[in-house]
C-alpha atoms as one frame of an Amber mdcrd trajectory, in Angstrom:
protein
  84.940 198.822  77.723  88.158 200.343  79.198  87.662 202.395  82.365  89.631
 205.442  83.485  89.478 208.011  86.290  89.664 211.778  86.020  89.199 214.625
  88.481  85.657 215.933  88.876  86.728 219.405  87.762  87.689 217.913  84.369
  84.064 217.023  83.673  81.539 219.500  82.268  77.947 218.911  81.183  79.054
 217.649  77.780  82.793 216.940  77.810  85.522 215.184  79.777  89.249 215.854
  79.750  91.667 213.104  80.765  95.064 214.659  81.502  96.761 212.226  83.865
  98.960 209.157  83.396  96.043 207.408  81.656  96.765 209.393  78.488  99.795
 207.217  77.781  97.794 204.067  78.546  95.009 205.143  76.177  97.322 206.070
  73.315 100.359 203.799  73.613  99.092 200.662  75.328  95.455 200.323  74.238
  96.034 202.329  71.044  92.569 203.832  71.189  91.624 206.421  68.607  89.022
 209.084  67.879  85.524 207.581  67.813  86.284 204.831  70.345  84.102 204.668
  73.452  85.451 204.429  76.986  84.106 204.593  80.535  85.336 207.485  82.663
  84.755 207.668  86.417  84.806 210.881  88.444  85.998 209.110  91.594  82.815
 210.161  93.393  80.589 207.271  92.361  79.539 208.194  88.818  80.495 206.529
  85.539  80.346 208.278  82.181  80.174 206.559  78.804  82.194 208.823  76.549
  83.446 208.970  72.961  87.008 210.078  72.261  86.867 213.279  70.197  90.515
 214.304  70.055  93.888 213.095  71.300  96.807 215.358  72.187 100.204 214.404
  73.677  99.088 215.251  77.227  95.265 215.173  77.103  92.347 213.227  75.691
  89.078 215.072  75.037  85.852 213.038  75.214  82.194 213.731  74.555  79.762
 212.472  77.193  77.158 210.018  75.928  75.585 209.000  79.242  76.028 209.282
  83.006  75.142 206.587  85.549  75.801 205.854  89.189  78.513 203.222  89.445
  76.963 199.836  90.210  80.225 198.525  91.684  79.991 200.536  94.908  78.525
 198.957  98.082  75.766 200.653 100.048  77.951 200.952 103.151  81.146 202.895
 103.853  83.869 200.808 105.519  87.079 202.093 107.099  90.041 199.832 107.823
  92.325 200.955 110.665  95.426 198.930 109.865  98.371 198.465 112.203 101.291
 199.174 109.866 103.031 195.966 108.755 106.104 195.522 106.576 105.944 197.440
 103.293 105.042 194.600 100.949 102.241 193.461 103.256 100.713 196.934 103.367
 100.770 197.035  99.575  98.845 193.760  99.480  96.330 194.895 102.100  95.558
 198.109 100.224  95.198 196.345  96.902  92.914 193.556  98.085  90.688 195.620
 100.366  90.237 198.127  97.535  89.078 195.299  95.290  86.612 194.197  97.975
  85.039 197.636  98.425  86.879 199.500 101.204  86.170 203.231 101.404  89.063
 204.420 103.571  92.324 202.957 104.884  93.891 204.512 107.980  97.447 203.302
 108.745  97.944 203.171 112.516 101.294 203.251 114.310 101.102 200.708 117.135
 103.644 199.528 119.698 104.387 196.220 117.973 104.629 197.536 114.430 107.777
 196.185 112.771 107.780 199.030 110.260 108.540 202.344 111.942 107.813 205.812
 110.565 110.327 208.348 111.849 108.586 211.603 110.984 105.714 213.261 109.146
 107.732 213.616 105.925 108.427 209.890 105.815 104.782 209.179 106.587 103.600
 211.392 103.726 105.980 209.705 101.303 104.532 206.322 102.246 100.980 207.654
 102.000 101.553 208.935  98.479 102.871 205.529  97.410 100.001 203.684  99.087
  97.472 206.005  97.438  98.868 205.126  94.018  98.349 201.441  94.812  94.729
 202.161  95.767  94.260 204.149  92.549  95.468 201.265  90.385  93.412 198.693
  92.281  90.305 200.873  91.922  90.786 200.994  88.149  91.362 197.248  87.896
  88.268 196.386  89.942  86.121 199.015  88.175  85.308 200.885  91.371  83.231
 204.053  91.394  85.478 205.753  93.950  89.149 205.649  94.786  89.543 204.721
  98.469  91.281 207.342 100.567  94.575 206.278 102.127  95.217 208.546 105.119
  98.492 209.624 106.646  99.768 207.336 109.433  98.379 208.235 112.873  98.571
 207.046 116.477  95.960 204.865 118.137  94.372 207.723 120.095  93.692 209.601
 116.849  92.301 206.460 115.239  89.905 205.967 118.144  88.654 209.543 117.726
  87.828 208.815 114.078  86.238 205.497 115.022  83.931 207.258 117.496  82.229
 209.029 114.596  81.209 205.771 112.878  77.952 203.863 113.319  79.863 200.705
 114.229  83.476 199.857 115.000  85.053 196.655 116.321  88.434 194.995 116.563
  89.291 191.330 115.863  91.401 189.983 118.731  92.913 186.518 119.063  92.247
 186.338 122.818  88.533 187.097 122.475  86.400 183.985 122.976  82.803 185.100
 123.470  81.872 187.946 121.119  81.549 186.790 117.533  81.760 188.937 114.440
  78.521 187.545 113.042  76.617 188.618 116.125  78.035 192.157 116.010  77.101
 192.542 112.352  73.627 191.070 112.641  72.704 193.405 115.484  73.943 196.391
 113.445  72.225 195.720 110.140  71.258 199.381 109.744  74.853 200.659 110.099
  76.029 202.707 107.120  79.527 203.633 108.357  81.625 200.801 109.739  85.214
 200.538 110.903  87.465 197.788 112.193  90.949 197.815 113.716  93.549 195.225
 112.729  96.785 194.782 114.667 100.255 194.462 113.075 102.379 191.295 112.784
 102.988 191.129 116.529  99.365 191.813 117.444  98.144 194.413 119.899 100.008
 195.272 123.054  97.709 194.517 126.055  97.570 198.221 126.904  96.305 198.953
 123.392  93.572 196.350 123.700  92.437 197.938 126.962  92.448 201.373 125.339
  90.297 200.054 122.467  87.815 198.479 124.865  87.721 201.612 127.028  86.707
 203.575 123.925  83.602 201.387 123.681  84.907 199.341 120.763  84.177 195.621
 121.213  86.750 192.958 120.425  85.537 189.994 118.389  86.760 186.511 117.584
  87.216 185.371 113.997  87.233 181.704 114.939  89.722 179.122 116.107  92.510
 179.958 113.660  94.875 182.907 113.970  95.026 185.002 110.802  98.035 186.955
 109.617  97.633 190.728 109.578  97.579 190.768 105.758  94.833 188.108 105.739
  92.646 189.486 108.518  91.676 192.765 106.838  90.429 191.258 103.600  88.721
 188.375 105.434  86.817 190.721 107.748  85.893 193.042 104.887  84.512 190.126
 102.864  82.401 189.100 105.881  81.072 192.644 106.296  80.182 192.899 102.616
  78.443 189.539 102.725  76.344 190.408 105.763  75.671 194.134 105.187  76.997
 195.070 101.763  76.428 193.756  98.292  78.312 190.463  97.834  75.209 188.417
  98.635  73.154 190.359  96.063
């Protein structure tokens, strides 16, 4: 059954209005008609089975048949703090981590980032584009929420956000002793988790010290060095296996 998102304010006790870009997809691509059933998600974890009652050029009106909590959402909330890589790599990271169950993506401006953001206006323009990628990936993977893509921030701000989480760590190629598995298995009751991934050039040594000074442990991911666009999805898959829902 096709799945679409709409804003929570478009949902009443009995009806749903879809008035976004999905209208064209419903009418022109899928060629759905009155009487067809679809799944509509409110972006806050609930799915609605709904029957199309009427179709207008800019809106589709549906009648609610049932409401259920989305089974696709994990029981933990994971935040990725991602050192900003080149544009196409960030697109990939957002898409794949959304598919794997990320809750929030925080782009972080680090010293060795190849991609530079000159000002807040440029940062907001990028954020809007990245959010659209997350929206599409959430639809494709039948998520119950659309992950939030935040505006780009500096490391100090990221560490302040990380301090509010139950667990946060940072994969680091020079770490030899602390393993990710050990960190996760000693934090099995954590419900909010974050991890910090460096950009293409890795962390500057001063940044690593700042992360450690904030009480965030660095961990090794093994003997092989992962690219920045590989590390995020690999770590997220490990988290979901150990603490989330991939292992059933």
